[in-house]
Each structure stands twice: as structure tokens, then as C-alpha cells.
Backbone as CSV, one residue per row, in Angstrom:
resi,resn,N_x,N_y,N_z,CA_x,CA_y,CA_z,C_x,C_y,C_z
1,MET,0.419,-17.896,4.593,0.227,-16.257,5.628,1.602,-15.715,4.708
2,SER,1.069,-14.461,4.213,2.432,-13.455,3.691,3.186,-13.396,4.767
3,HIS,4.845,-12.762,4.823,5.829,-12.727,5.856,5.631,-11.202,5.536
4,PRO,5.755,-10.183,6.396,5.985,-8.828,6.379,7.478,-8.686,5.675
5,ASP,7.682,-7.309,5.370,8.810,-6.715,4.816,10.342,-7.178,5.989
6,PRO,11.230,-7.820,5.420,12.196,-7.941,6.522,13.000,-6.488,6.899
7,ARG,12.684,-5.549,6.011,13.244,-4.263,6.299,12.653,-3.641,7.781
8,ASP,11.167,-3.979,7.719,10.419,-3.967,8.985,10.774,-4.809,9.911
9,MET,11.843,-4.789,10.801,12.668,-5.107,11.582,11.392,-5.966,12.762
10,ARG,10.891,-4.947,13.117,10.165,-5.408,14.460,8.822,-6.029,14.124
11,ALA,8.366,-6.048,13.197,7.222,-6.420,12.352,7.573,-7.994,11.998
12,TYR,8.609,-8.072,11.490,9.281,-9.013,10.629,9.670,-10.375,11.897
13,MET,9.995,-9.846,13.214,10.476,-10.841,14.102,9.673,-10.922,15.266
14,ALA,8.482,-10.211,15.189,7.239,-10.702,15.453,6.395,-11.501,14.906
15,TRP,6.767,-11.670,13.623,5.878,-12.794,12.323,6.551,-14.111,12.941
16,LEU,8.326,-13.805,12.885,8.898,-15.054,13.034,8.566,-15.661,14.337
17,LEU,8.397,-15.155,15.483,8.312,-15.500,16.947,7.240,-16.032,16.881
18,ARG,5.933,-15.517,16.388,4.597,-15.861,16.412,4.536,-17.339,15.827
19,GLY,5.391,-17.369,14.268,5.571,-18.896,13.949,6.107,-19.944,14.501
20,GLN,7.204,-19.723,15.538,8.171,-20.531,16.120,7.009,-21.053,17.046
21,ALA,6.278,-20.035,18.034,5.712,-20.192,19.022,4.727,-21.392,18.584
22,HIS,3.985,-21.329,17.524,3.074,-22.164,16.913,3.529,-23.541,16.602
23,VAL,5.034,-23.499,16.252,5.567,-24.752,15.529,6.146,-25.484,17.144
24,GLY,6.130,-24.727,18.291,6.559,-25.189,19.553,5.447,-26.006,20.110
25,GLN,4.313,-25.027,20.078,3.058,-25.785,20.641,2.570,-26.882,20.074
26,ARG,2.806,-26.995,18.871,2.517,-28.505,17.747,3.394,-29.458,18.623
27,CYS,4.934,-29.216,18.422,5.603,-29.979,19.086,5.187,-31.020,20.515
28,ALA,5.209,-29.557,21.484,4.665,-30.337,22.766,3.387,-30.755,22.862
29,GLU,2.288,-30.699,22.010,1.052,-31.314,21.907,1.482,-32.713,21.467
30,ALA,1.973,-32.674,20.264,2.475,-34.420,19.956,3.436,-34.830,20.865
31,PHE,4.354,-34.221,21.524,5.096,-35.275,22.526,4.133,-35.754,23.654
32,ALA,3.491,-34.674,24.072,2.623,-35.003,25.296,1.493,-35.909,25.014
33,GLN,0.757,-36.374,23.780,0.334,-37.489,23.377,1.119,-38.601,23.246
34,HIS,2.386,-38.392,22.697,3.206,-39.706,22.199,3.135,-40.075,23.785
35,ALA,3.871,-39.118,24.690,3.983,-39.683,26.245,2.862,-40.268,26.883
36,ARG,1.770,-39.731,26.667,0.208,-40.230,27.199,0.353,-41.760,26.937
37,GLY,0.486,-41.954,25.630,0.260,-43.239,24.924,1.320,-44.752,25.538
38,HIS,2.569,-43.648,25.588,3.760,-44.905,25.322,4.595,-45.104,27.108
39,VAL,4.338,-44.019,27.680,5.041,-43.775,29.058,4.103,-43.527,30.255
40,ASP,2.800,-43.935,30.375,2.316,-43.271,31.371,2.649,-43.363,32.879
41,ALA,3.697,-44.629,32.968,4.003,-44.621,34.300,5.315,-43.829,34.688
42,VAL,5.761,-42.998,33.577,6.831,-41.920,33.756,5.953,-40.470,33.721
43,ASP,4.454,-40.449,33.595,4.095,-39.244,33.278,3.741,-38.246,34.752
44,VAL,4.876,-37.081,34.508,4.730,-36.248,35.652,3.904,-35.003,35.739
45,THR,3.336,-35.164,34.473,2.869,-33.611,33.987,1.230,-33.763,34.591
46,PRO,0.777,-32.697,35.031,-0.673,-32.673,35.746,-1.715,-32.886,34.823
47,ARG,-2.615,-33.456,34.725,-3.738,-33.843,33.577,-4.632,-32.955,33.690
48,VAL,-5.172,-32.154,32.435,-5.919,-31.198,32.688,-7.216,-31.811,32.019
49,ASP,-7.178,-32.667,30.601,-8.085,-32.955,29.966,-9.003,-34.063,30.828
50,ASP,-8.711,-34.787,31.508,-9.040,-35.775,32.216,-10.403,-35.450,33.031
């Protein structure tokens, strides 16, 4: 994905935040999978997918 012109600050910040949100979501998913696999006894998150 090509990034917008940094001089167009609003579009550029929106693009950066969108990318960070995507990365954060992937990290959260990976952590949740890891937690489900290894520390079920300490799992305090409500299960949605069961």
C-alpha cells in the first residue's frame, strides 16, 4: 500500500494510525492464541468463539 504525501498531514496521520491499528490487532490476536494454548487456567477474557 502506498502512503500519502507526508505534507498532507491529516491524510498521513490517518494512514499511520490505520497501519498501527492493524498491527496492534494482529499482535492482540497472536497473544490471545498464545494465551489460549498455554495459560488456560489464568484466562480471564470472555470467550466469544467457543
